[in-house]
N, C-alpha and C positions, 0 to 999 in steps of 0.2 A: 504494500500500500504506500501511496505517497504520503508526505507529511500532512497535506490537506485532508486526505481521506482518513488518516489516523486520528487527526483532531476531530473530525466529524463523528467518527465512531466513539471516541472518548466522550465527547459532549453528549451523544445519544445515550450512552450507558450511564453517565453521571446523572442525566435527567431521569433515567429509570430508577436509579438509586434514590434520588430525591423524592420521587413519587411513591416509592414502595417502602422505604426505610422508616420505621417508627421509633427507632432507638433514640433516646435523648441523651445518651452518654457520649462524650468525645471519642472514647476508644471505639465504640460501636460505629460511629460515623466514619472514623478513619478506616476501620476494617472494611466497611462497605465500599468506600471509594477505592481503596487499595486492592480489594478483590477484583473490582472491575478492571483496574489497570493491569493487574496480574494476568487476568484472563486474556485481555487483548495482547499483552506482551508475549504470552505463551503461544497464542494463535499465530502471531507473526514471527515466531522463532527466536525471540530474544530470551536471554537468561534474566530472570527477574530477581532483584534483591530488594528487601524491604525491612522496615523497622520491626521491632518486637511488638509494636502496637497491633500488628496483624498476625496473630498467632496461627492463623490457618495456612500460612505459607511456610512449608517445611524446607529445611536445607536442601533436600533433593529437588524441590521445585524451583529453587532460586537460592535463597539463603538469607542470611541476616543482613541488617542494615549495612550499607557500604557507602560511606560518605554522606549520602542523602537519605531522606525518609524512604524513598523508593526510586529505583532506576532500572532501565532496560539496558543490558549489555550486549554488544556484538561479540559473541564467542560461541563456541560449541557448548553443548549443555552437559557434558560429562563432568564428574565431580572435580577433576583437576585441570580441566581445559583452560580455565582462566590463567593458569600458569604459563601456558605456551601459545594461546590463541586469542588473547585479548586485543580487540581492535577499537575499543572506545565505547561511548555511551550514545544511545539514540535518544533516550528520554530521562530527565531527572525531575523529581517532584518533592516538594516540601509541603507539609500540612501543619497549619497552626490554628488551633481553635480558640486561643485566647484573643479576645477582641481588643487588642492593645497594639498600637503602632510599633512600639519597640520590639515586641516579640515577632510580629509579622516582618518588619524590616530586617531583623537579624536573620531569619530564615530565608527571606527573599534574596539577601545579599549572597548567601551561599549559592543560590542558583546562578547569580550573575558571574561568579568566578568559576563555576563548573563548565565543563566543555561537553555539550550535547546539542543535538539539533532542536529538541523540544524541551521546554522548561515550564513546568506547571506549579503554581502556588495556589493551594487550597486554603480558604479562610472561611470563617463564620462571621456573619454580620447581622445587625439588628434592623437596619434601614437602608434604603437605596443611597441615601446621603453618606452613611458610614462606609458602605462598599466603595463609593466613589472617592471618599477620603483615603481609604486603604490603597486604591489604585494610584492616586496622586502621590501618596507617601512612597510607595514602591518605586514609581518612576523617578522621583526626585532623589532617592537614596543611592542611586548608582551612577558612577562616573560614565559619561557618554561612551568612551572607548570600550568599556566592558560590555555594554549591550549592543554594540555594533559588531556582533560576532556571528551574524547570519542565522542566529537561533530564533525560534518563535517563542515568545514569552506569553503565557496565558495566566490570567488571574481568574480563579474559579471561586465563586461565593455560594455558600449554603446558608439559608436563613434558619434551617433546622426547626421550622415551625410546621404545624399540621397543614396550614393553608399554602405553604410554599411548595409548589409542584414543579417549578423550573429552577435550575441553578442559574446563577449569574455567570457570564462568560465574557471576559474582555481580553482582547489582545492588547498588550501594552505597547506603548509608543506608536500606536496607530489608531486611527479613529474608525476605519472602515473594516469591520470584521463581522 
């Protein structure tokens, strides 16, 4: 799949998570979104690494957190193939449920220094205004040369409320997405 197709599929599955997940705990929401990313990554032949927040991903399916909350690696999927066949990362993702600029910016800046084609930041928000403030904070927190890396940066927002059936999805540093 192209990056555009991958992002459309991720957005579709995240919206499904948003519509069907009734968990109100941060760990549960992280697990639901990461499971969707794990499934897509596996379908596309990537090795998936994720944080311990998603206990359903065993070391044989990917492994433990590797620099980022979740990443897709270009490598064969054998247990030791990363030692001899690592080619880089396709996707990196950070997830921060604290509705606080400092926590979000800290995680977002990790994405800015990571090398991957797709970079996704997942946040929780209380209002449209707060989501837009998070977007502005993320964009302002990174030196221009860091985000001019030909990667696609996506800010994903979940209201985690019963009436929120769609996730917020914004491509950073661009207005038409």
